[in-house]
Biopython code that builds the backbone (N, CA, C, O; Angstrom):
import numpy as np
from Bio.PDB.StructureBuilder import StructureBuilder

atoms = [
    (1, "UNK", "N", (-2.858, 0.276, 16.878)),
    (1, "UNK", "CA", (-2.513, -1.195, 16.757)),
    (1, "UNK", "C", (-2.960, -2.123, 17.593)),
    (1, "UNK", "O", (-2.840, -2.135, 18.818)),
    (2, "UNK", "N", (-3.639, -3.140, 16.693)),
    (2, "UNK", "CA", (-4.264, -3.963, 17.468)),
    (2, "UNK", "C", (-3.163, -5.447, 17.987)),
    (2, "UNK", "O", (-1.990, -5.447, 17.615)),
    (3, "UNK", "N", (-3.521, -6.211, 18.549)),
    (3, "UNK", "CA", (-2.685, -7.074, 19.419)),
    (3, "UNK", "C", (-2.303, -7.995, 18.241)),
    (3, "UNK", "O", (-1.150, -8.284, 17.921)),
    (4, "UNK", "N", (-3.615, -8.479, 17.549)),
    (4, "UNK", "CA", (-3.074, -9.363, 16.107)),
    (4, "UNK", "C", (-2.313, -8.791, 15.360)),
    (4, "UNK", "O", (-1.421, -9.527, 14.938)),
    (5, "UNK", "N", (-2.282, -7.596, 14.952)),
    (5, "UNK", "CA", (-1.068, -6.927, 14.254)),
    (5, "UNK", "C", (0.368, -7.136, 14.958)),
    (5, "UNK", "O", (1.193, -7.817, 14.348)),
    (6, "UNK", "N", (0.622, -6.727, 15.887)),
    (6, "UNK", "CA", (1.591, -6.957, 16.845)),
    (6, "UNK", "C", (2.206, -8.100, 16.871)),
    (6, "UNK", "O", (3.434, -8.173, 16.870)),
    (7, "UNK", "N", (1.476, -9.058, 16.896)),
    (7, "UNK", "CA", (1.653, -10.674, 16.831)),
    (7, "UNK", "C", (2.204, -10.965, 15.618)),
    (7, "UNK", "O", (3.270, -11.563, 15.465)),
    (8, "UNK", "N", (1.479, -10.543, 14.733)),
    (8, "UNK", "CA", (1.882, -10.699, 13.119)),
    (8, "UNK", "C", (3.264, -10.216, 12.796)),
    (8, "UNK", "O", (4.133, -10.965, 12.350)),
    (9, "UNK", "N", (3.443, -8.900, 13.041)),
    (9, "UNK", "CA", (5.036, -8.377, 12.913)),
    (9, "UNK", "C", (6.079, -8.820, 13.798)),
    (9, "UNK", "O", (7.272, -8.928, 13.516)),
    (10, "UNK", "N", (5.522, -9.065, 14.887)),
    (10, "UNK", "CA", (6.766, -10.287, 15.533)),
    (10, "UNK", "C", (6.939, -11.509, 14.893)),
    (10, "UNK", "O", (8.083, -11.944, 14.760)),
    (11, "UNK", "N", (6.017, -12.107, 14.491)),
    (11, "UNK", "CA", (6.182, -13.515, 13.369)),
    (11, "UNK", "C", (7.013, -13.535, 12.375)),
    (11, "UNK", "O", (7.740, -14.431, 11.946)),
    (12, "UNK", "N", (6.740, -11.862, 11.866)),
    (12, "UNK", "CA", (7.193, -12.010, 10.586)),
    (12, "UNK", "C", (8.693, -11.321, 10.619)),
    (12, "UNK", "O", (9.379, -11.200, 9.604)),
    (13, "UNK", "N", (9.110, -10.880, 11.950)),
    (13, "UNK", "CA", (10.470, -10.566, 12.223)),
    (13, "UNK", "C", (10.917, -9.128, 12.167)),
    (13, "UNK", "O", (12.029, -8.613, 12.291)),
    (14, "UNK", "N", (9.431, -8.516, 11.890)),
    (14, "UNK", "CA", (9.815, -7.161, 12.057)),
    (14, "UNK", "C", (9.943, -6.102, 13.285)),
    (14, "UNK", "O", (10.443, -4.990, 13.454)),
    (15, "UNK", "N", (9.223, -7.050, 14.047)),
    (15, "UNK", "CA", (9.562, -6.630, 15.723)),
    (15, "UNK", "C", (10.203, -7.652, 16.033)),
    (15, "UNK", "O", (10.192, -8.775, 15.528)),
    (16, "UNK", "N", (11.087, -7.005, 17.357)),
    (16, "UNK", "CA", (11.842, -8.034, 18.271)),
    (16, "UNK", "C", (10.800, -8.709, 19.188)),
    (16, "UNK", "O", (9.706, -8.179, 19.382)),
    (17, "UNK", "N", (11.255, -10.239, 19.918)),
    (17, "UNK", "CA", (10.119, -10.339, 20.705)),
    (17, "UNK", "C", (10.472, -9.434, 22.063)),
    (17, "UNK", "O", (11.555, -9.073, 22.524)),
    (18, "UNK", "N", (9.065, -9.218, 22.519)),
    (18, "UNK", "CA", (8.826, -7.980, 23.665)),
    (18, "UNK", "C", (9.226, -8.822, 25.170)),
    (18, "UNK", "O", (9.132, -10.004, 25.501)),
    (19, "UNK", "N", (9.671, -7.691, 25.817)),
    (19, "UNK", "CA", (10.087, -8.170, 27.705)),
    (19, "UNK", "C", (8.461, -8.714, 27.976)),
    (19, "UNK", "O", (7.519, -8.504, 27.212)),
    (20, "UNK", "N", (8.430, -9.149, 28.726)),
    (20, "UNK", "CA", (7.112, -9.871, 29.409)),
    (20, "UNK", "C", (6.993, -9.254, 30.892)),
    (20, "UNK", "O", (7.995, -9.388, 31.595)),
    (21, "UNK", "N", (6.009, -8.670, 31.382)),
    (21, "UNK", "CA", (5.605, -8.404, 32.604)),
    (21, "UNK", "C", (5.369, -9.580, 33.557)),
    (21, "UNK", "O", (4.777, -10.546, 33.075)),
    (22, "UNK", "N", (5.726, -9.634, 34.766)),
    (22, "UNK", "CA", (5.137, -10.569, 35.413)),
    (22, "UNK", "C", (3.959, -11.018, 35.394)),
    (22, "UNK", "O", (3.753, -12.072, 35.995)),
    (23, "UNK", "N", (2.982, -10.426, 34.781)),
    (23, "UNK", "CA", (1.617, -11.230, 34.515)),
    (23, "UNK", "C", (1.458, -11.793, 33.441)),
    (23, "UNK", "O", (0.358, -12.268, 33.157)),
    (24, "UNK", "N", (2.707, -11.885, 32.446)),
    (24, "UNK", "CA", (2.853, -12.296, 31.264)),
    (24, "UNK", "C", (2.331, -11.381, 30.061)),
    (24, "UNK", "O", (2.407, -11.904, 28.949)),
    (25, "UNK", "N", (1.990, -10.528, 30.108)),
    (25, "UNK", "CA", (1.827, -9.350, 29.061)),
    (25, "UNK", "C", (3.017, -8.695, 28.863)),
    (25, "UNK", "O", (3.855, -8.306, 29.677)),
    (26, "UNK", "N", (2.960, -8.610, 27.337)),
    (26, "UNK", "CA", (3.935, -8.121, 26.838)),
    (26, "UNK", "C", (4.354, -6.537, 27.093)),
    (26, "UNK", "O", (3.567, -5.710, 27.553)),
    (27, "UNK", "N", (5.545, -6.291, 26.767)),
    (27, "UNK", "CA", (5.875, -4.645, 27.222)),
    (27, "UNK", "C", (7.015, -4.217, 26.185)),
    (27, "UNK", "O", (8.160, -4.660, 26.267)),
    (28, "UNK", "N", (6.658, -3.444, 25.345)),
    (28, "UNK", "CA", (7.073, -2.659, 24.216)),
    (28, "UNK", "C", (7.553, -1.265, 24.906)),
    (28, "UNK", "O", (6.899, -0.525, 25.641)),
    (29, "UNK", "N", (9.055, -1.114, 24.392)),
    (29, "UNK", "CA", (9.395, 0.113, 24.776)),
    (29, "UNK", "C", (9.828, 1.212, 23.635)),
    (29, "UNK", "O", (9.562, 1.017, 22.449)),
    (30, "UNK", "N", (10.282, 1.981, 23.937)),
    (30, "UNK", "CA", (10.078, 3.197, 22.900)),
    (30, "UNK", "C", (10.949, 2.757, 21.477)),
    (30, "UNK", "O", (10.633, 3.362, 20.452)),
    (31, "UNK", "N", (11.856, 1.891, 21.403)),
    (31, "UNK", "CA", (12.452, 1.566, 20.056)),
    (31, "UNK", "C", (11.571, 0.642, 19.205)),
    (31, "UNK", "O", (11.611, 0.590, 17.976)),
    (32, "UNK", "N", (10.684, -0.161, 20.086)),
    (32, "UNK", "CA", (9.318, -0.698, 19.361)),
    (32, "UNK", "C", (8.397, -0.023, 18.945)),
    (32, "UNK", "O", (7.720, -0.407, 17.991)),
    (33, "UNK", "N", (8.207, 0.966, 19.483)),
    (33, "UNK", "CA", (7.059, 2.130, 19.014)),
    (33, "UNK", "C", (7.467, 2.925, 17.880)),
    (33, "UNK", "O", (6.681, 3.433, 17.081)),
    (34, "UNK", "N", (9.039, 3.035, 17.827)),
    (34, "UNK", "CA", (9.471, 3.799, 16.578)),
    (34, "UNK", "C", (9.310, 2.643, 15.606)),
    (34, "UNK", "O", (8.708, 2.965, 14.582)),
    (35, "UNK", "N", (9.665, 1.490, 15.669)),
    (35, "UNK", "CA", (9.805, 0.640, 14.502)),
    (35, "UNK", "C", (8.412, 0.651, 14.095)),
    (35, "UNK", "O", (8.187, 0.870, 12.905)),
    (36, "UNK", "N", (7.332, 0.431, 14.973)),
    (36, "UNK", "CA", (6.060, 0.258, 14.496)),
    (36, "UNK", "C", (5.676, 1.809, 13.813)),
    (36, "UNK", "O", (5.009, 1.659, 12.790)),
    (37, "UNK", "N", (5.886, 2.942, 14.074)),
    (37, "UNK", "CA", (5.766, 4.268, 13.198)),
    (37, "UNK", "C", (6.402, 4.259, 11.924)),
    (37, "UNK", "O", (5.890, 4.762, 10.924)),
    (38, "UNK", "N", (7.524, 3.688, 11.948)),
    (38, "UNK", "CA", (8.108, 3.226, 10.919)),
    (38, "UNK", "C", (7.469, 2.511, 9.786)),
    (38, "UNK", "O", (7.410, 2.905, 8.621)),
    (39, "UNK", "N", (6.937, 1.268, 10.345)),
    (39, "UNK", "CA", (6.509, 0.331, 9.460)),
    (39, "UNK", "C", (5.215, 0.984, 8.757)),
    (39, "UNK", "O", (5.028, 0.795, 7.555)),
    (40, "UNK", "N", (4.212, 1.854, 9.629)),
    (40, "UNK", "CA", (3.037, 2.500, 9.223)),
    (40, "UNK", "C", (3.691, 3.093, 8.316)),
    (40, "UNK", "O", (3.641, 2.491, 7.243)),
    (41, "UNK", "N", (4.607, 4.534, 8.303)),
    (41, "UNK", "CA", (5.186, 5.348, 7.478)),
    (41, "UNK", "C", (5.335, 4.523, 5.981)),
    (41, "UNK", "O", (5.156, 4.989, 4.855)),
    (42, "UNK", "N", (5.656, 3.380, 6.303)),
    (42, "UNK", "CA", (6.545, 2.714, 5.342)),
    (42, "UNK", "C", (5.026, 1.832, 4.137)),
    (42, "UNK", "O", (5.040, 1.542, 2.940)),
    (43, "UNK", "N", (4.178, 1.711, 4.969)),
    (43, "UNK", "CA", (3.232, 0.994, 4.350)),
    (43, "UNK", "C", (2.337, 2.289, 3.670)),
    (43, "UNK", "O", (1.933, 2.184, 2.512)),
    (44, "UNK", "N", (2.088, 3.387, 4.393)),
    (44, "UNK", "CA", (1.818, 4.467, 3.816)),
    (44, "UNK", "C", (2.240, 4.946, 2.721)),
    (44, "UNK", "O", (1.678, 5.702, 1.928)),
    (45, "UNK", "N", (3.407, 4.411, 2.698)),
    (45, "UNK", "CA", (4.373, 5.060, 0.878)),
    (45, "UNK", "C", (4.124, 4.163, 0.219)),
    (45, "UNK", "O", (4.442, 4.263, -0.966)),
    (46, "UNK", "N", (3.483, 2.961, 0.659)),
    (46, "UNK", "CA", (3.548, 2.000, -0.447)),
    (46, "UNK", "C", (4.151, 0.811, -0.472)),
    (46, "UNK", "O", (3.809, 0.126, -1.437)),
    (47, "UNK", "N", (5.041, 0.252, 0.351)),
    (47, "UNK", "CA", (6.119, -0.407, 0.580)),
    (47, "UNK", "C", (5.560, -1.499, 1.135)),
    (47, "UNK", "O", (4.800, -1.352, 2.092)),
    (48, "UNK", "N", (5.797, -2.549, 0.714)),
    (48, "UNK", "CA", (5.422, -3.964, 0.999)),
    (48, "UNK", "C", (6.137, -4.552, 2.538)),
    (48, "UNK", "O", (7.067, -3.866, 2.962)),
    (49, "UNK", "N", (5.771, -5.659, 3.284)),
    (49, "UNK", "CA", (6.366, -6.005, 4.068)),
    (49, "UNK", "C", (7.963, -6.323, 3.960)),
    (49, "UNK", "O", (8.922, -6.022, 4.671)),
    (50, "UNK", "N", (7.833, -6.994, 2.869)),
    (50, "UNK", "CA", (9.437, -7.622, 2.454)),
    (50, "UNK", "C", (10.472, -6.536, 2.298)),
    (50, "UNK", "O", (11.623, -6.700, 2.701)),
    (51, "UNK", "N", (9.970, -5.174, 1.578)),
    (51, "UNK", "CA", (10.863, -4.218, 1.462)),
    (51, "UNK", "C", (11.113, -3.520, 2.969)),
    (51, "UNK", "O", (12.222, -3.043, 3.210)),
    (52, "UNK", "N", (10.100, -3.479, 3.924)),
    (52, "UNK", "CA", (10.153, -3.009, 4.915)),
    (52, "UNK", "C", (10.933, -3.528, 5.926)),
    (52, "UNK", "O", (11.474, -2.745, 6.706)),
    (53, "UNK", "N", (11.116, -5.010, 6.070)),
    (53, "UNK", "CA", (11.987, -6.127, 6.500)),
    (53, "UNK", "C", (13.315, -5.858, 6.022)),
    (53, "UNK", "O", (14.265, -6.007, 6.790)),
    (54, "UNK", "N", (13.483, -5.483, 4.849)),
    (54, "UNK", "CA", (14.674, -5.377, 4.409)),
    (54, "UNK", "C", (15.315, -4.090, 4.784)),
    (54, "UNK", "O", (16.526, -4.198, 4.976)),
    (55, "UNK", "N", (14.847, -2.969, 4.931)),
    (55, "UNK", "CA", (14.972, -1.745, 5.501)),
    (55, "UNK", "C", (15.578, -2.044, 6.674)),
    (55, "UNK", "O", (16.707, -1.627, 6.934)),
    (56, "UNK", "N", (14.831, -2.847, 7.545)),
    (56, "UNK", "CA", (15.032, -2.818, 9.180)),
    (56, "UNK", "C", (16.441, -3.574, 8.993)),
    (56, "UNK", "O", (17.496, -3.094, 9.406)),
    (57, "UNK", "N", (16.328, -5.016, 8.215)),
    (57, "UNK", "CA", (17.333, -5.527, 8.379)),
    (57, "UNK", "C", (18.559, -5.068, 8.016)),
    (57, "UNK", "O", (19.462, -5.719, 8.542)),
    (58, "UNK", "N", (19.046, -3.882, 7.068)),
    (58, "UNK", "CA", (19.905, -3.155, 7.156)),
    (58, "UNK", "C", (20.126, -2.305, 7.988)),
    (58, "UNK", "O", (21.322, -2.183, 8.254)),
    (59, "UNK", "N", (19.290, -1.501, 8.642)),
    (59, "UNK", "CA", (19.348, -0.632, 9.767)),
    (59, "UNK", "C", (19.718, -1.415, 10.997)),
    (59, "UNK", "O", (20.403, -0.777, 11.797)),
    (60, "UNK", "N", (19.393, -2.774, 11.366)),
    (60, "UNK", "CA", (20.049, -3.664, 12.577)),
    (60, "UNK", "C", (21.269, -4.244, 12.440)),
    (60, "UNK", "O", (21.853, -4.878, 13.318)),
    (61, "UNK", "N", (21.707, -3.997, 11.191)),
    (61, "UNK", "CA", (22.984, -4.570, 10.642)),
    (61, "UNK", "C", (23.758, -3.343, 10.801)),
    (61, "UNK", "O", (24.959, -3.437, 10.548)),
    (62, "UNK", "N", (23.426, -2.518, 11.071)),
    (62, "UNK", "CA", (24.490, -1.165, 11.398)),
    (62, "UNK", "C", (24.616, -0.069, 9.930)),
    (62, "UNK", "O", (25.436, 0.832, 9.754)),
    (63, "UNK", "N", (23.693, -0.447, 9.167)),
    (63, "UNK", "CA", (24.094, 0.236, 7.725)),
    (63, "UNK", "C", (22.880, 1.068, 7.671)),
    (63, "UNK", "O", (21.737, 0.749, 7.996)),
    (64, "UNK", "N", (23.273, 2.076, 7.252)),
    (64, "UNK", "CA", (22.072, 3.578, 7.002)),
    (64, "UNK", "C", (21.307, 2.864, 5.646)),
    (64, "UNK", "O", (22.066, 2.604, 4.711)),
    (65, "UNK", "N", (20.136, 2.593, 5.505)),
    (65, "UNK", "CA", (19.211, 2.293, 4.580)),
    (65, "UNK", "C", (18.970, 3.052, 3.786)),
    (65, "UNK", "O", (18.172, 2.663, 2.934)),
    (66, "UNK", "N", (19.541, 4.560, 3.642)),
    (66, "UNK", "CA", (19.126, 5.747, 2.804)),
    (66, "UNK", "C", (19.201, 5.415, 1.212)),
    (66, "UNK", "O", (18.346, 5.844, 0.437)),
    (67, "UNK", "N", (19.902, 4.903, 0.945)),
    (67, "UNK", "CA", (20.355, 4.724, -0.959)),
    (67, "UNK", "C", (19.224, 3.868, -0.834)),
    (67, "UNK", "O", (18.237, 4.294, -1.434)),
    (68, "UNK", "N", (19.054, 2.662, -0.163)),
    (68, "UNK", "CA", (18.268, 1.403, -0.329)),
    (68, "UNK", "C", (16.842, 2.175, -0.482)),
    (68, "UNK", "O", (16.280, 2.152, -1.577)),
    (69, "UNK", "N", (16.222, 2.903, 0.694)),
    (69, "UNK", "CA", (14.922, 3.488, 0.488)),
    (69, "UNK", "C", (14.581, 4.575, -0.660)),
    (69, "UNK", "O", (13.499, 4.759, -1.217)),
    (70, "UNK", "N", (15.574, 5.114, -0.817)),
    (70, "UNK", "CA", (15.340, 6.110, -1.958)),
    (70, "UNK", "C", (15.183, 5.496, -3.590)),
    (70, "UNK", "O", (14.634, 6.043, -4.546)),
    (71, "UNK", "N", (15.904, 4.106, -3.522)),
    (71, "UNK", "CA", (15.547, 3.481, -4.912)),
    (71, "UNK", "C", (14.182, 3.035, -4.825)),
    (71, "UNK", "O", (13.331, 3.156, -5.707)),
    (72, "UNK", "N", (14.003, 2.372, -3.395)),
    (72, "UNK", "CA", (12.395, 1.691, -3.613)),
    (72, "UNK", "C", (11.710, 2.684, -3.410)),
    (72, "UNK", "O", (10.612, 2.136, -3.318)),
    (73, "UNK", "N", (11.481, 3.945, -3.241)),
    (73, "UNK", "CA", (10.550, 5.089, -3.182)),
    (73, "UNK", "C", (10.660, 5.595, -4.919)),
    (73, "UNK", "O", (9.560, 5.740, -5.453)),
    (74, "UNK", "N", (11.689, 5.818, -5.659)),
    (74, "UNK", "CA", (11.603, 5.799, -6.852)),
    (74, "UNK", "C", (10.716, 4.920, -7.561)),
    (74, "UNK", "O", (9.768, 5.206, -8.292)),
    (75, "UNK", "N", (11.296, 3.514, -7.138)),
    (75, "UNK", "CA", (10.290, 2.608, -7.731)),
    (75, "UNK", "C", (9.085, 2.720, -7.794)),
    (75, "UNK", "O", (8.476, 2.606, -8.857)),
    (76, "UNK", "N", (8.387, 3.021, -6.389)),
    (76, "UNK", "CA", (7.221, 3.379, -6.120)),
    (76, "UNK", "C", (6.447, 4.592, -6.878)),
    (76, "UNK", "O", (5.275, 4.685, -7.245)),
    (77, "UNK", "N", (7.473, 5.425, -6.968)),
    (77, "UNK", "CA", (6.867, 6.839, -7.857)),
    (77, "UNK", "C", (6.398, 6.252, -9.193)),
    (77, "UNK", "O", (5.259, 6.277, -9.661)),
    (78, "UNK", "N", (7.743, 5.607, -9.814)),
    (78, "UNK", "CA", (7.463, 5.191, -11.047)),
    (78, "UNK", "C", (5.909, 4.342, -11.140)),
    (78, "UNK", "O", (5.111, 4.625, -12.033)),
    (79, "UNK", "N", (5.646, 3.400, -10.218)),
    (79, "UNK", "CA", (4.314, 2.689, -10.626)),
    (79, "UNK", "C", (3.068, 3.533, -10.432)),
    (79, "UNK", "O", (2.082, 3.514, -11.169)),
    (80, "UNK", "N", (3.271, 4.424, -9.128)),
    (80, "UNK", "CA", (2.084, 5.217, -9.117)),
    (80, "UNK", "C", (2.156, 6.311, -10.492)),
    (80, "UNK", "O", (1.084, 6.904, -10.613)),
    (81, "UNK", "N", (2.904, 6.591, -11.254)),
    (81, "UNK", "CA", (2.796, 7.501, -12.276)),
    (81, "UNK", "C", (2.217, 6.754, -13.244)),
    (81, "UNK", "O", (1.232, 7.264, -13.780)),
    (82, "UNK", "N", (2.736, 5.133, -13.806)),
    (82, "UNK", "CA", (1.913, 4.216, -14.594)),
    (82, "UNK", "C", (0.490, 3.905, -14.176)),
    (82, "UNK", "O", (-0.410, 3.651, -14.977)),
    (83, "UNK", "N", (0.318, 3.957, -12.481)),
    (83, "UNK", "CA", (-1.166, 3.827, -12.614)),
    (83, "UNK", "C", (-2.162, 5.079, -12.579)),
    (83, "UNK", "O", (-3.385, 5.021, -12.708)),
    (84, "UNK", "N", (-1.489, 6.069, -12.406)),
    (84, "UNK", "CA", (-1.849, 7.353, -12.495)),
    (84, "UNK", "C", (-2.606, 7.513, -14.094)),
    (84, "UNK", "O", (-3.774, 7.770, -14.386)),
    (85, "UNK", "N", (-1.445, 7.252, -14.927)),
    (85, "UNK", "CA", (-1.439, 7.329, -16.474)),
    (85, "UNK", "C", (-2.563, 6.548, -16.900)),
    (85, "UNK", "O", (-3.422, 6.983, -17.666)),
    (86, "UNK", "N", (-2.557, 4.972, -16.224)),
    (86, "UNK", "CA", (-3.654, 4.019, -16.903)),
    (86, "UNK", "C", (-5.001, 4.265, -16.581)),
    (86, "UNK", "O", (-5.941, 3.921, -17.297)),
    (87, "UNK", "N", (-5.130, 5.033, -15.190)),
    (87, "UNK", "CA", (-6.557, 5.373, -14.727)),
    (87, "UNK", "C", (-7.102, 6.787, -15.398)),
    (87, "UNK", "O", (-8.306, 7.044, -15.405)),
    (88, "UNK", "N", (-6.114, 7.680, -15.961)),
    (88, "UNK", "CA", (-6.386, 8.839, -16.528)),
    (88, "UNK", "C", (-7.064, 8.301, -17.966)),
    (88, "UNK", "O", (-8.169, 8.744, -18.281)),
    (89, "UNK", "N", (-6.509, 7.521, -18.665)),
    (89, "UNK", "CA", (-6.723, 6.838, -19.970)),
    (89, "UNK", "C", (-8.215, 6.022, -19.767)),
    (89, "UNK", "O", (-9.108, 6.136, -20.607)),
    (90, "UNK", "N", (-8.348, 5.269, -18.663)),
    (90, "UNK", "CA", (-9.633, 4.729, -18.441)),
    (90, "UNK", "C", (-10.594, 5.767, -18.189)),
    (90, "UNK", "O", (-11.687, 5.598, -18.730)),
    (91, "UNK", "N", (-10.435, 6.848, -17.463)),
    (91, "UNK", "CA", (-11.439, 7.891, -17.341)),
    (91, "UNK", "C", (-11.884, 8.375, -18.481)),
    (91, "UNK", "O", (-13.084, 8.293, -18.744)),
    (92, "UNK", "N", (-10.920, 9.006, -19.413)),
    (92, "UNK", "CA", (-11.293, 9.422, -20.317)),
    (92, "UNK", "C", (-12.142, 8.526, -21.335)),
    (92, "UNK", "O", (-12.882, 9.097, -22.136)),
    (93, "UNK", "N", (-12.024, 6.802, -21.313)),
    (93, "UNK", "CA", (-13.077, 6.109, -21.956)),
    (93, "UNK", "C", (-14.407, 5.982, -21.363)),
    (93, "UNK", "O", (-15.414, 5.681, -22.004)),
    (94, "UNK", "N", (-14.368, 6.209, -20.186)),
    (94, "UNK", "CA", (-15.432, 5.845, -19.399)),
    (94, "UNK", "C", (-16.222, 7.282, -19.695)),
    (94, "UNK", "O", (-17.418, 7.164, -19.964)),
    (95, "UNK", "N", (-15.776, 8.362, -19.675)),
    (95, "UNK", "CA", (-16.280, 10.013, -19.792)),
    (95, "UNK", "C", (-16.944, 9.964, -21.216)),
    (95, "UNK", "O", (-17.963, 10.621, -21.430)),
    (96, "UNK", "N", (-16.280, 9.068, -22.337)),
    (96, "UNK", "CA", (-16.657, 9.256, -23.302)),
    (96, "UNK", "C", (-18.269, 8.439, -23.579)),
    (96, "UNK", "O", (-19.363, 8.835, -23.982)),
    (97, "UNK", "N", (-17.690, 7.042, -23.098)),
    (97, "UNK", "CA", (-19.385, 6.448, -22.949)),
    (97, "UNK", "C", (-20.125, 6.925, -21.902)),
    (97, "UNK", "O", (-21.069, 6.136, -21.852)),
    (98, "UNK", "N", (-20.266, 7.708, -21.064)),
    (98, "UNK", "CA", (-21.374, 8.371, -20.085)),
    (98, "UNK", "C", (-21.332, 9.732, -21.150)),
    (98, "UNK", "O", (-22.526, 9.990, -21.302)),
    (99, "UNK", "N", (-20.657, 10.576, -21.837)),
    (99, "UNK", "CA", (-21.069, 11.501, -22.560)),
    (99, "UNK", "C", (-22.213, 10.967, -23.578)),
    (99, "UNK", "O", (-23.238, 11.584, -23.867)),
    (100, "UNK", "N", (-21.834, 9.718, -24.051)),
    (100, "UNK", "CA", (-23.046, 9.233, -25.006)),
    (100, "UNK", "C", (-24.362, 8.732, -24.152)),
    (100, "UNK", "O", (-25.463, 8.567, -24.678)),
    (101, "UNK", "N", (-24.142, 8.560, -23.041)),
    (101, "UNK", "CA", (-25.616, 8.098, -22.176)),
    (101, "UNK", "C", (-26.358, 9.537, -22.372)),
    (101, "UNK", "O", (-27.509, 9.549, -22.807)),
    (102, "UNK", "N", (-25.774, 10.586, -22.091)),
    (102, "UNK", "CA", (-26.075, 11.709, -21.965)),
    (102, "UNK", "C", (-27.186, 12.383, -23.278)),
    (102, "UNK", "O", (-28.108, 13.187, -23.136)),
    (103, "UNK", "N", (-26.785, 11.846, -24.292)),
    (103, "UNK", "CA", (-27.331, 12.213, -25.421)),
    (103, "UNK", "C", (-28.385, 11.101, -25.873)),
    (103, "UNK", "O", (-29.551, 11.452, -26.056)),
    (104, "UNK", "N", (-28.142, 10.241, -25.992)),
    (104, "UNK", "CA", (-29.226, 8.772, -26.204)),
    (104, "UNK", "C", (-30.226, 8.938, -25.692)),
    (104, "UNK", "O", (-30.422, 9.591, -24.667)),
    (105, "UNK", "N", (-31.235, 8.193, -26.535)),
    (105, "UNK", "CA", (-32.516, 8.083, -26.133)),
    (105, "UNK", "C", (-32.705, 6.377, -25.929)),
    (105, "UNK", "O", (-32.464, 5.544, -26.802)),
    (106, "UNK", "N", (-33.097, 6.151, -24.828)),
    (106, "UNK", "CA", (-33.202, 4.578, -24.937)),
    (106, "UNK", "C", (-33.980, 4.109, -25.640)),
    (106, "UNK", "O", (-33.636, 3.072, -26.208)),
    (107, "UNK", "N", (-35.037, 4.532, -25.847)),
    (107, "UNK", "CA", (-35.932, 4.238, -26.932)),
    (107, "UNK", "C", (-35.647, 3.622, -28.059)),
    (107, "UNK", "O", (-35.970, 2.480, -28.387)),
    (108, "UNK", "N", (-34.866, 4.617, -28.809)),
    (108, "UNK", "CA", (-34.135, 3.980, -30.260)),
    (108, "UNK", "C", (-33.187, 2.966, -29.747)),
    (108, "UNK", "O", (-32.200, 3.036, -30.478)),
    (109, "UNK", "N", (-33.011, 2.080, -28.865)),
    (109, "UNK", "CA", (-32.046, 1.218, -28.397)),
    (109, "UNK", "C", (-32.062, 0.013, -29.560)),
    (109, "UNK", "O", (-33.114, -0.456, -29.995)),
    (110, "UNK", "N", (-30.790, -0.395, -29.977)),
    (110, "UNK", "CA", (-30.523, -1.290, -30.722)),
    (110, "UNK", "C", (-30.986, -2.541, -30.209)),
    (110, "UNK", "O", (-30.354, -3.028, -29.271)),
    (111, "UNK", "N", (-32.317, -3.348, -30.815)),
    (111, "UNK", "CA", (-32.523, -4.502, -30.005)),
    (111, "UNK", "C", (-31.376, -5.803, -30.023)),
    (111, "UNK", "O", (-31.375, -6.770, -29.261)),
    (112, "UNK", "N", (-30.367, -5.498, -31.183)),
    (112, "UNK", "CA", (-29.618, -6.424, -31.374)),
    (112, "UNK", "C", (-28.220, -6.585, -30.784)),
    (112, "UNK", "O", (-27.457, -7.543, -30.906)),
    (113, "UNK", "N", (-28.015, -5.205, -29.982)),
    (113, "UNK", "CA", (-26.842, -5.253, -29.335)),
    (113, "UNK", "C", (-27.167, -5.054, -27.758)),
    (113, "UNK", "O", (-28.069, -4.293, -27.406)),
    (114, "UNK", "N", (-26.543, -5.631, -27.021)),
    (114, "UNK", "CA", (-26.822, -5.852, -25.405)),
    (114, "UNK", "C", (-26.771, -4.593, -24.741)),
    (114, "UNK", "O", (-27.265, -4.536, -23.615)),
    (115, "UNK", "N", (-26.231, -3.516, -25.269)),
    (115, "UNK", "CA", (-26.641, -2.274, -24.843)),
    (115, "UNK", "C", (-25.643, -1.213, -25.625)),
    (115, "UNK", "O", (-24.423, -1.379, -25.616)),
    (116, "UNK", "N", (-26.246, -0.168, -26.264)),
    (116, "UNK", "CA", (-25.881, 0.829, -27.096)),
    (116, "UNK", "C", (-24.677, 2.001, -26.711)),
    (116, "UNK", "O", (-23.855, 2.541, -27.451)),
    (117, "UNK", "N", (-24.884, 2.135, -25.490)),
    (117, "UNK", "CA", (-23.681, 2.781, -24.538)),
    (117, "UNK", "C", (-22.280, 2.301, -24.438)),
    (117, "UNK", "O", (-21.382, 3.012, -23.987)),
    (118, "UNK", "N", (-22.084, 0.960, -24.906)),
    (118, "UNK", "CA", (-20.715, 0.578, -24.802)),
    (118, "UNK", "C", (-20.598, -0.266, -26.152)),
    (118, "UNK", "O", (-19.530, -0.795, -26.459)),
]
sb = StructureBuilder()
sb.init_structure("model")
sb.init_model(0)
sb.init_chain("A")
sb.init_seg("    ")
for serial, (resi, resn, name, xyz) in enumerate(atoms, 1):
    if name == "N":
        sb.init_residue(resn, " ", resi, " ")
    sb.init_atom(name, np.array(xyz, "f"), 0.0, 1.0, " ", f" {name:<3s}", serial, name[0])
structure = sb.get_structure()
């Protein structure tokens, strides 16, 4: 984790202000490390920082965020399924165009068209 990222997360309220060593360096405890690991896992699962902030807010208020996290992950799965379906459809279109290129003869290209492949 870069210092820039740590400071950003602090400014965004995702991390508490750290203790300072006598030399002024920030000192992070185990709880902050766990929060950082949670943030990384949340980002890896496709959650945005606002969603992660809300989960942390719930936990910090003493509420288990399990149902909230379940709803967020369910919505993320739906979004991913939609994206996969759209990409699968796009792949089929591109594959059809590509297959056309395999049998096409560039010397017979219609000069009136920008490209006969598309």
